[in-house]
C-alpha positions as CSV (number, residue, x, y, z in Angstrom):
1,X,-54.4,15.3,51.9
2,X,-51.4,13.2,50.4
3,X,-49.5,11.1,52.2
4,X,-46.0,11.6,52.6
5,X,-44.7,8.0,52.2
6,X,-45.5,5.2,48.9
7,X,-46.0,1.6,49.9
8,X,-43.6,-0.9,48.4
9,X,-44.6,-4.7,48.1
10,X,-41.5,-4.6,51.5
11,X,-41.8,-1.8,52.9
12,X,-42.3,1.9,52.3
13,X,-40.6,5.3,50.7
14,X,-40.9,8.5,53.0
15,X,-40.5,11.7,52.4
16,X,-39.2,14.2,54.8
17,X,-38.2,17.8,55.5
18,X,-35.7,18.1,58.0
19,X,-34.2,20.5,60.1
20,X,-31.1,20.0,61.9
21,X,-29.6,22.3,64.9
22,X,-32.9,21.7,66.3
23,X,-33.8,22.3,70.3
24,X,-34.7,18.9,70.6
25,X,-35.2,15.8,68.2
26,X,-38.9,15.4,67.6
27,X,-41.1,14.3,64.9
28,X,-43.6,17.3,64.0
29,X,-46.1,15.7,61.5
30,X,-47.5,15.8,57.8
31,X,-47.2,19.3,56.2
32,X,-48.7,20.1,52.9
33,X,-46.1,22.0,50.5
34,X,-47.1,24.2,47.7
35,X,-46.6,21.7,45.1
36,X,-49.0,19.5,46.5
37,X,-46.8,16.9,47.9
38,X,-46.6,16.2,51.3
39,X,-43.7,15.6,53.7
40,X,-43.0,14.3,57.3
41,X,-41.9,17.2,59.1
42,X,-38.3,16.1,61.3
43,X,-36.2,18.2,63.4
44,X,-32.7,17.0,65.1
45,X,-30.4,18.5,66.9
46,X,-27.6,17.5,65.6
47,X,-25.4,19.2,63.0
48,X,-25.1,18.9,59.2
49,X,-21.8,17.6,59.4
50,X,-20.3,14.6,58.2
51,X,-24.1,12.5,58.1
52,X,-24.6,13.6,62.0
53,X,-28.1,14.9,61.1
54,X,-28.7,12.0,58.5
55,X,-28.1,9.9,61.4
56,X,-29.7,11.5,64.1
57,X,-33.0,11.2,61.8
58,X,-32.6,7.6,61.0
59,X,-32.7,6.7,64.7
60,X,-35.3,8.9,65.6
61,X,-37.8,6.9,62.9
62,X,-36.0,3.9,63.9
63,X,-37.3,4.1,67.4
64,X,-40.4,6.0,66.5
65,X,-41.7,3.7,64.0
66,X,-40.6,0.1,66.0
67,X,-38.0,-0.6,63.0
68,X,-34.1,-1.7,63.6
69,X,-32.2,1.2,62.2
70,X,-31.1,-0.9,59.6
71,X,-34.1,-1.3,58.5
72,X,-34.0,2.8,57.4
73,X,-31.8,3.9,54.3
74,X,-31.5,7.3,53.0
75,X,-32.4,7.3,49.3
76,X,-31.9,10.9,48.3
77,X,-31.4,14.0,49.5
78,X,-27.9,13.3,51.6
79,X,-27.1,16.9,51.9
80,X,-30.8,19.0,51.2
81,X,-33.3,19.5,53.7
82,X,-35.5,17.0,51.0
83,X,-34.7,13.5,51.8
84,X,-36.2,10.2,50.9
85,X,-35.9,7.2,53.1
86,X,-36.8,3.6,52.9
87,X,-38.0,1.5,55.2
88,X,-38.3,-2.3,55.0
89,X,-41.0,-4.1,56.7
90,X,-44.5,-4.5,56.7
91,X,-46.0,-1.5,54.7
92,X,-49.3,-1.9,56.9
93,X,-47.6,-1.7,59.7
94,X,-45.8,0.7,58.9
95,X,-48.5,2.8,58.1
96,X,-50.2,2.3,60.7
97,X,-47.5,3.5,63.4
98,X,-46.7,6.5,60.4
99,X,-50.6,7.5,61.2
100,X,-50.2,8.0,64.7
101,X,-48.0,10.4,64.3
102,X,-50.2,12.9,61.3
């Protein structure tokens, strides 16, 4: 099983599949896609309007991983369901926290 993240020297690059307009905000776990890549499935109740869903994703990830919101940056996928975020911090600690979700 491949991981939905790449280690960087000062953090992680995390690949997500986001579903907006969900009943609740939650992280569903790791999903293996047909092309062999892995993503972390995230559902948020926010609507995909004016960045609200992206902001909700950042808040949920920050709370779940124990990092400040300012440590998470949207790298790609601003208007797409498949997104990539960069999370600043100790890579080993972040990986341990992500593995608890999977």
